[in-house]
C-alpha positions in Angstrom: 113.0 106.3 80.6 110.1 108.5 80.6 110.4 111.0 83.3 106.2 110.2 83.5 106.5 107.5 85.9 108.8 108.2 88.8 108.7 105.0 90.7 109.2 102.9 87.3 111.4 100.5 88.6 109.1 99.7 91.7 105.9 100.0 89.7 105.9 98.2 86.8 102.3 98.8 85.5 104.5 100.3 83.0 106.6 98.4 81.9 107.8 99.3 78.2 108.0 102.8 78.5 111.6 103.0 78.1 111.0 101.6 74.2 110.0 104.1 71.8 106.2 104.3 70.9 106.8 102.6 67.1 109.0 100.2 68.7 106.7 98.7 70.9 104.2 97.9 68.0 106.8 96.2 65.9 107.9 94.6 69.2 104.4 93.3 69.8 103.9 91.8 66.1 107.1 89.8 66.8 106.0 88.1 70.1 101.9 87.7 68.1 104.1 85.9 65.9 106.7 84.0 67.8 104.1 82.5 69.4 102.7 81.1 66.2 105.4 80.1 65.3 106.2 78.0 68.3 102.6 76.3 67.7 104.1 75.3 64.0 101.2 77.8 62.6 101.7 79.7 59.5 99.5 82.4 60.2 101.3 85.5 60.1 99.6 89.1 62.1 101.6 92.3 59.5 99.2 94.8 60.6 99.1 96.4 64.0 96.8 99.5 65.0 98.2 102.3 67.1 96.3 103.8 70.1 95.4 106.7 69.2 96.8 108.0 72.6 99.7 106.8 74.8 99.3 108.6 77.8 96.4 109.2 79.9 94.1 106.5 78.2 93.3 104.1 80.9 89.1 104.7 82.2 89.5 102.5 85.9 92.7 102.7 88.1 92.6 100.3 91.0 94.4 102.0 94.3 95.7 100.2 97.0 95.0 101.1 100.7 97.9 99.1 102.8 97.3 97.9 106.5 99.5 101.1 107.3 97.4 103.2 105.1 99.6 103.4 101.9 97.3 104.5 98.8 98.9 103.7 95.4 100.0 100.7 93.3 101.8 98.0 94.3 105.2 97.3 94.1 106.1 94.7 91.3 105.7 91.3 92.2 105.5 92.8 95.6 101.8 92.5 96.9 102.2 93.2 100.2 103.7 96.4 99.2 102.2 100.0 98.3 103.9 102.7 96.5 102.7 105.4 98.6 100.7 108.3 96.6 101.8 106.7 93.1 99.5 106.8 90.5 100.2 106.0 87.0 100.9 108.6 83.3 98.6 105.8 82.4 95.4 106.8 84.3 92.9 109.6 83.0 94.3 113.6 84.1 91.1 113.2 85.6 91.6 110.2 88.1 95.1 111.4 89.2 93.2 114.6 90.2 90.4 112.5 92.4 93.0 110.4 93.4 95.0 113.0 95.3 91.6 114.2 97.6 90.8 110.6 98.1 94.0 110.0 99.2 94.5 112.7 101.9 90.5 111.4 103.1 91.6 108.0 103.4 95.1 108.4 105.6 93.6 111.3 108.6 89.7 109.6 108.2 90.6 107.7 111.6 89.1 104.4 110.0 91.3 101.0 110.0 93.2 100.0 107.2 92.6 96.0 106.1 95.5 93.8 107.1 95.7 91.2 103.5 97.3 88.5 106.6 95.1 89.2 109.2 92.3 89.3 107.1 91.3 92.2 109.5 90.5 96.4 108.9 87.7 98.0 107.1 89.5 99.8 104.1 90.9 98.1 100.8 90.7 100.1 97.8 90.1 103.5 96.2 88.9 102.4 92.7 88.4 105.6 90.1 86.6 105.3 86.7 86.4 108.0 84.1 85.1 108.6 80.8 85.6 110.8 77.8 82.7 113.0 78.7 84.4 114.4 81.6 82.3 111.8 84.0 83.8 110.1 87.3 83.5 107.1 89.2 84.5 106.8 92.8 84.2 104.0 94.4 86.1 103.1 98.3 85.5 99.4 99.0 85.9 98.0 102.7 85.2 95.4 104.9 81.5 94.7 106.7 82.3 97.6 108.9 81.1 96.0 112.1 81.5 98.7 115.2 82.7 101.8 112.7 80.0 101.5 110.6 78.3 105.3 111.9 81.5 107.0 111.5 82.8 105.6 107.6 79.3 106.3 107.1 79.7 110.4 107.7 82.8 110.1 106.6 82.2 108.8 103.7 79.2 111.4 102.6 82.2 113.7 103.3 84.7 112.6 100.8 81.6 112.5 98.1 81.0 116.2 99.0 84.6 117.1 98.7 85.3 115.2 95.5 81.8 116.8 94.0 83.6 120.4 93.9 85.9 119.4 91.2 83.9 118.0 88.7 80.6 115.2 88.2 81.7 112.6 90.6 79.0 109.3 91.2 80.3 108.2 94.7 80.1 104.2 96.0 80.9 102.4 98.7 81.4 98.9 97.8 81.5 96.1 100.3 83.6 92.7 100.3 82.4 90.3 102.5 85.1 87.9 102.1 88.7 87.7 102.8 89.7 87.5 98.8 92.2 90.4 97.8 89.7 91.8 94.7 89.0 95.3 94.4 84.9 95.3 94.3 82.4 93.9 96.0 78.9 92.9 96.6 76.9 94.9 98.4 77.0 98.3 96.7 75.4 102.1 97.9 75.8 104.8 96.2 76.2 107.8 98.3 76.3 111.0 95.8 75.7 111.0 92.6 73.7 108.7 89.9 76.0 105.0 90.5 76.5 104.7 87.0 78.5 106.7 84.3 78.1 107.1 80.4 80.6 107.0 78.0 79.9 107.0 74.3 81.9 105.4 71.2 81.0 105.4 67.4 78.0 106.5 68.2 76.9 104.2 70.9 76.2 105.2 74.5 77.4 102.9 77.1 76.2 103.0 80.9 78.7 101.5 82.9 77.9 100.6 87.0 80.7 99.7 89.4 81.2 96.1 88.6 80.8 95.9 85.2 83.8 95.6 82.6 84.4 98.4 80.0 87.2 98.7 77.0 90.1 100.3 79.6 91.2 102.3 76.5 88.3 104.7 75.3 90.4 106.6 73.6 91.5 103.2 71.0 87.8 101.1 71.6 86.4 103.0 68.2 88.9 101.2 66.4 88.1 97.3 67.9 84.7 98.1 66.9 85.4 99.4 63.8 88.0 95.6 63.3 85.8 93.9 64.2 82.6 95.2 62.5 84.4 94.7 59.2 85.4 91.4 60.1 81.9 90.2 60.8 80.8 91.6 57.0 77.4 92.1 56.0 74.9 91.1 58.5 71.4 91.7 57.4 69.4 89.2 57.4 72.3 87.0 59.5 72.3 85.9 63.6 74.8 87.2 65.4 76.2 85.3 68.6 78.2 87.6 70.6 79.8 85.3 73.6 81.6 86.7 76.8 78.8 89.5 75.5 79.6 91.6 78.9 77.6 95.1 78.0 77.3 94.8 75.3 80.0 96.2 73.9 80.0 95.0 70.6 76.5 93.5 70.0 75.0 96.9 70.2 76.2 98.2 67.8 76.4 95.8 65.2 72.6 94.9 66.3 71.7 97.7 64.5 72.3 95.5 60.9 71.7 92.6 62.0 68.5 90.6 62.0 68.8 89.4 65.2 71.3 88.9 67.8 71.9 87.5 71.0 74.4 88.0 73.6 75.1 85.5 76.2 77.1 86.5 79.6 77.9 85.2 83.0 78.4 88.5 85.1 75.3 89.7 86.1 75.7 93.4 86.6 76.8 93.0 83.5 73.9 91.6 81.9 72.2 94.4 83.6 74.2 97.1 81.8 73.7 95.2 78.4 70.3 95.3 78.5 70.1 99.3 79.4 72.9 100.0 76.2 70.5 97.8 73.8 67.3 100.7 75.6 69.8 103.7 75.2 70.6 103.1 71.7 67.5 101.5 70.6 68.2 98.3 69.7 66.7 94.8 69.8 69.2 92.3 71.2 68.3 88.8 74.0 70.7 88.7 76.8 71.0 85.4 78.7 72.8 85.8 82.4 75.2 82.7 81.5 78.5 80.4 81.5 79.1 80.0 78.0 80.2 76.8 78.4 76.9 75.6 80.1 74.4 77.5 78.2 72.8 75.6 75.0 74.1 78.9 72.3 73.8 76.3 69.9 70.5 76.3 69.4 70.5 79.8 67.6 71.7 78.8 64.9 74.1 81.9 64.5 75.8 82.3 61.5 78.2 85.0 62.9 80.0 84.3 66.4 82.3 86.9 68.3 84.2 85.2 70.9 85.9 87.9 73.6 87.4 85.6 76.5 89.4 86.6 79.0 92.6 86.1 79.1 92.8 82.9 80.4 91.1 81.8 76.8 88.3 80.0 75.8 86.5 77.1 78.7 87.6 73.7 77.2 83.9 72.9 76.8 83.1 76.2 74.9 86.4 75.5 72.7 85.2 71.4 71.9 80.9 73.3 71.5 82.7 75.6 69.1 84.8 72.3 67.0 81.4 70.8 67.3 78.7 73.3 66.1 80.7 74.7 63.9 79.3 78.2 63.1 80.1 79.8 59.7 82.5 82.7 61.1 83.9 82.8 64.2 85.3 86.5 65.4 88.0 86.4 67.6 89.1 89.0 69.8 91.9 87.6 71.9 93.5 89.9 74.6 96.0 87.1 75.3 97.2 86.0 72.1 99.2 83.0 73.7 96.6 80.9 74.5 95.1 82.1 71.7 97.2 80.3 69.4 97.4 77.3 71.6 93.0 77.2 70.8 93.9 78.3 67.0 95.9 75.1 66.3 92.3 73.1 67.3 90.5 76.1 65.4 92.5 75.1 62.5 91.2 71.7 61.3 88.0 73.3 60.2 88.6 76.8 60.0 90.3 78.8 57.6 92.3 82.3 58.8 90.8 85.2 56.5 92.2 88.1 58.1 93.9 89.0 61.8 94.4 92.1 63.3 96.5 93.7 66.0 94.6 96.6 68.2 97.6 98.7 70.4 94.7 99.0 73.2 97.6 99.5 76.0 100.8 101.3 75.1 103.3 101.2 77.0 102.9 97.5 78.2 103.5 93.7 76.4 99.6 93.6 76.3 98.4 93.8 72.5 94.5 92.9 71.6 94.0 90.4 68.6 91.0 90.2 66.5 90.8 87.2 64.1 88.3 86.4 61.5 87.7 82.5 61.2 85.9 81.3 58.9 84.3 77.1 58.3 86.8 75.6 55.3 
């Protein structure tokens, strides 16, 4: 067991940290191939790319504030219980440094804490993001302030000034108007700083706002991009379609070599970031805010399609569309290999697996990215 985590048995965020890293990689390969065998697929993954960093690699940590003012990570399997003061050795060092100040503020500000059973109270989450460029973002997620609004405003300004003493920080107040226990809100107020941070990967610059997704492990992100670029191949005179494009993590660098690039993403914050990222990197990309399963993406007649769906995999309608439209080349990026194995059963009726590679973006956890090149038979 690693000494980095004093609460490993209670937290579980680093559930594989007792396994030597080389064995973690082999186990992930074994688990992926086991899922394929269960589906009677003859595909085998033989290559896994290690993360260049195995600790302090996560660029975002969502710390829970519970109804009694505890601030930290949840206990394993107990959504209602928080380990007070517990961060995680997987989070970047700057996140750990800022956590102490944010926790002390939350527990001494005299503001109410959110009760997830009664749906009352104010303070819900403290989200801390960081980039390899040294930029950081602190997001305090609250309920609608109500009577506590004047006191909250003054307190947030004071905390923003405090954390800014340590390093460049942008500070954001996020309001969740619903009872849903999520670590983001739809109403954002920038208290200090720019309201965003930036990251660089393989020469591309990315603009990251509070609600937009970005690859959790920026240290290994270049290796993921390299694999997708390799599998996409020469894009000269070709149309590239990036489904579930997010803020343009794949489409922005690949657009330099393509004749035409299109991105589809239903999260409007991500689309706004994607358009900014295209401008920052001087590429022309058509971004459309839409759900993939509701968009007529067959109209673009794309030569290469990138599929990077959320953990649940492709929507049933999207899978049907893929099998109907039959683009020549698909580069499928999956963060849940079991769901991908289920979908591959159908995809293999039309497509051959030309290349497949695992990328370990999540050391000390059972999670892994899987990139597959599918070519129409």
